[in-house]
N, C-alpha and C positions, 0 to 999 in steps of 0.2 A: 304610185310609179308601176310600170310594167317591167316586166324581165328583159333585160340584157347584158352585155357584155361587150367590153370595148379595151381590147389589147392596148398597153403601155410602151414601157422599155424592152429590151431585148437582149438576150444574152451571146454575146458574137459568139461566132460559130458553133452555138448550140442551142437546141429548142427551146429552151426556157425563157420564160418573158413574164412581164407584171401584169397587172388589170386588173379590171375594176366590173364586179359584179353587180349589177340592180335588180333590186328587188322591192315588190311593195312596202318593203319593209327595212328599206334601208339599201347601202349598198356594203359589201364585199371588199375591200382592196387584198387583189393576190398576187403572190402567193400567199396563202392562207393556212392556219390550221382551226379548223373547227371544232370545238368542244364538244364531246360525247354526253349527252344528259338523255341515257337511255329510257328512264319511263318520267319523263319529261321535268328531269331532276339531273345534274351535274351531283354526283353522292357527295354530301355535307358541305354543300355548299350553293350558300343565296345566288339565285339571279343577278342580285345587285353585284354582288361581289366578282363573280365572272364578268359583268358591265366592269366594272372598275380595276380587273387586272387586264383589262384590252380585249376580250375574246370578242369578238363581230358578229361571229352566229353559232350557231348552239345547231345539233343532230341529235333526233330521237325516231325512238325504236317503234315500227310499224307493228311488228310483233309481240312485245311487251305490252304496249298500250293498246292494242286489240284485245289480248287477255285479261288484263287491268289498268282500268278502271273499264276499259273500254271506249272502244273509238266512238262512240256516240254520244259519251258523256263529254268526252272533249271538245267535239263538235256543239255541243248544249253551251259550253262554256263559253264558246267564241272563237276556238280553236286552240291551235299548240300553245300558241305566244302567248293570249289573252289565260290560258288557263295555266301556264307556270311563270305566269309576270315578268316575260322575257318580251322587251318592245321592239328586239331585232329582226335579222332574218332566222330563218328557221331553216332545216333541210328534217325529211324524215326517208331512213333506207327501206326498202320495200317489203322487209320482214324475210327474203329467202335465207339471208344468212343465218339466222337463227332458227331456221325451220330445218335449214338441211347439218348445217353444227349441232345444234340440241337435239336434232333428231338422229342424226350416227353417234352422237355419242363425244364428238369434240370439243363439246363447250365452247369456249372462248379461243381457244387454239386448233387453227388447222394441221394438217401437216406440210413442212415447208422444204420437203426433201424429198424428190425426184426418185430418188435410188430405191425407194421401195414399194415400186409400182408393182400390187400385186392382183387387181381383178378390176370386174365392174360393180363389184356391190362390196365398197367398203365401208366397215364399222368401227368404232375405237375397243378394243380389247375390253373381256366382260362387260361390256353393252348389250343394249337387244335394242334393234331397229323401233325407231318413234316414227319416223318418217316416209312414206311412202309415194314414189314418182312415178306418173303418167303423163301423156301425151298433154291431159286435160289442165293438170293443178299437182297439189299435193293434199296428202290426206297426213295428217298429224296430230301427235297427242300432246298434249298442255303438258309442259313441265311442271304447272304447279299443281293441276290436279286431277291429272292423267284421262280428263276429257276428252276426246276425237272433235279436229274440228279441220277446215279444208279451206287450203288458199287455192285461188286461180288466178289467173293477170286480171278479172274483173274486181275480184276479192281485193286484192292488194289495192287496185288503183280505188274504191269504194272508200276502203280503209282512210288511205292517207288524203284522200278528199276530206274526210268528215276531220280528220286530226288536221289538218288545214297549213299544212308548213308550204314556205315559197318554194322548196326546190325539192322534190320526191324523185323516188327513181322505178323503174320498170322491173318489175316481178324475173327473175332469173334464178334458172338454178347452180347452185353451189354446187362445183365439184373439187375435191382434192387432187394432189400431184401426186396421188397414189393408183388415180383411176386409169385406166389403160387408154392409149390412143383410142380404139374405136370407142370407148365409149364417150372420150370428149367431145369426138366427133358428132356424136348422136346427142349429148345435151348441147350442143352448140347449136346444132340447127331446132332444138325444142325452145332453148332460150329464145332465138331471134323469133320463130313465130309467137315467143309469148308477148317478145317484144313490140310486134304488130300489134297483139290486143290489146295491150295496154295503151297504145297512144291512140288506138280506133275509143275506146272506154273513156280515156282523159277527154279525148275531143267532145265524146257525146256528156259527160260531168259538167264541164266548160260550160257548155250549150246551157245544159240544165239548169244551172247557178251562175247567170251573168251578173248576179249583184255583190257576188263575191270576190276580195283577191285573187289575181288570174295566178294559177301554180305553174311554174316549168317543171316538164318531165326528162329527165335524163336516162338515155339507153344504157344499160349496162354492158361492159363488154368482157367476153369469158375466153377459154381457148387455152387456161393453163400457162405451162410452159413452152407450146408451139407456136413458132412464129407465123407460119403460113395460116393457122387457126385465130389467132388474133390479127392479122390482119385481116382475114375475112371476115371476122366477126365489127371490125370496125367499118370495111366497107359496106358490109348489110345493116348497120345499123345508121350508118350515114346515108344511105339512099333511104331509109324505111319513111315511108309517107302516107299519111293519111288526111284527105279533103284537103289536102295542101299543108296541111301539119307536120313537121320533121321535130325531131328530138330538140332539144333549146340548149342542151350541153349531155356529156357523157361520164358517166362513171368506170373506172378501171377496178374491175375486182378479181374475185378469185384467189386460191391460194398463189404464193410467188416465191421463188427460191430466191433466198436474199441476196446473193450473188450476183443474181441477173436482174435484178429490179428495174435499175436503169435502163436498161437492155429491154424491158418488155416493156415501159413505159416509152419509150422513144420507137418502138414500132408502131404504139398507137398514137403518139402523135403526128408520125408521119403521115397516118391514113387520114385520121381524124380532121373535120372542117378546123380550120383554122381561126374560125370567130363564133366558135364555142369552148365554154371552160371544161377542164378536162378534171375530173375529180377522183383522186385514188382512196378507195377504200380501205382502211386498216392500219396505216403506217403513224410510228410516233417516234421511231429511233432516228438522233441527229443524222448519221452518216445514209439515213434513206430519204431523211429529205432533202439532203445536199442533191444524193444521184435523183430524186424522182423530180425535182424543180430543173436540175439539168437540163433532165429528158423533156420536158414539158409539160410538167402535171402541175396545176395549179392552186387546187385544194386539197384536203386529207383530213380524215378524223380518226380518232382512235382510243378505246378506253384508257389505253395503258397507264398515261399520267397521273389520274384519277386512282387508278387501282394499284399499282406499286406503291403510290404514296400510304395508302391505309394501310398496306404491310411496312413502313417504315423507309422504304425505298427515297430517295430522293436525288435531285439532278442539281449538280454544280457546273462549274465551268470546267473542274479538273475531275469531272466521271459522275456515275453515280454510285450512290453509298448507301450505307443502311444507320441512319443515327440512332437507333435502338442498340449499336453495340456500346463495348466498355469504351471506346477509343472517345465518343461524345458524352462520356457520364458529366468531365466536367470541364465540357469546352464552350466558352461563354462568349462564343462568336456566334451571328449568325450562320444559316443554313450555307448561304453562299456571299462572300463578300462584293461581289457585282450586280446582285441580284435587288433587287427597285421594291419588290414584291410587298404584300402587307406584314407578310409574316416575318420577311428577312430585316425588315425596318423596326420589330417591335419584340422578336424573341429570340433566345438562342437555340443552339444546339444541346446544350443539356437541360432546357426547360423539353424540349421537344423527345429528348430520352425518356425524362421524367415521366412524363403525360405516359409516352408509349407503353414504359413499364407498369406504371400504374392503371392502364386500360383507359383513360379518359378521352370519351368519347370529343373532344374538342379538339385533339389532335388530329384527328382526320380532317378537320376543317382547314386547321392551318398548315397542315402538310401537303392537303390537294391544292391549296393555295396556291402554295409556291411551285408545285409541279405544273399547275397548269398558267402559271405565268411565264414560269421559265421556257415553258415549249412554244406559248404565244409569240412569247419575246423575238426565240432564235428565228423563226418564221419570219417575223417581221422583220429582222435586222438582214436576214437572207434576202429579201425584196428590198431591203435600201440599199443593199452592197450590189443587184444588178443594176438597181438606176444609176449608181454612182459609178459601175464601171469595176466594181472589186472584189466581187461573187468570188474567185480562183482564191487570191489571195485570203481572202474571209474563212472561205472554208479548209483550205490549210492551216490557217493558225487556230480553228476555232474546234476541228477534228486532232489537230497534233495535241493540242491540250486536252481536251476531253477523253481520247484515247490512252492520253501519252504513257 
């Protein structure tokens, strides 16, 4: 199968819709949550378990796989899916997020508050700059061993083609909301130039390897909190063309103020082609899903469900809670009475409480299975509510209980 996208049901009076993404390794019904397997694994969970809990696709990270074990090794293994024993659709991000977020010391979290605008050279307090951007690319120091590396649009495309995911992303410069307006404009022009180079290199690599499954390249929209920059980025990416080839979809990236998330996604949905999927990078909170889907986002990814699970934070219909607190020591009910996951069917809160206190490794697996299933199922339920016309009622009921 080649790549394709078909729009299904539409959300009355809003930009939200259902759809189906077709890839060489299967279809993805949208809206969909794409589980993050950063280093070719969702931490602590077998790929087979991810399939059983309903994950339709997984996303791995080009930066991490480039550094370890090396994208050439993944290529020699037959590509990402074969390497990790995942038969379904796969994504890789470009590495731009990690190059910049790790490079300026923010690690997994970027500033989400525009009130802290400080200057053009933003770096986390107490950290040294490990990434240096110029118009050609980024030179960065490995967070693993301190060795120096360089990513350009062409290198990112080479790495992602070696990894072999079905959907890959153009290399972009990630900014924070603390960067000045002037720097955001400069960065946006740089990201657009890189997008053109990515599309050209992607086309060249596809032609050089006609025997491989075809990969789809998504352009990445930046522009921070500025409406005119976001809209301009969308229009420029939609018009980008190399030898008759356009971007097959679009990623909406960068740091976003939470309260403006839906508004920003809506600006992008207004401008981007209707017949291409829109992927929102890096969200996982229930209220964000509803806001982004209503505004036209089709797919999402985030490491949060697995990361918080390993720290004993579990999702339930009544909100997120810590299972390692005293209140759960003698609670012999499931994590969530409404959940159909393997963990909730077989284990109690009291048992998970014990495992966390005893520092038993299996608890990371059981907790992650639950959290990933909870988020996958939530987005599946949102998709069904669009099809049945019950989206607003479902949003009110779910969020009222979850945040009640």
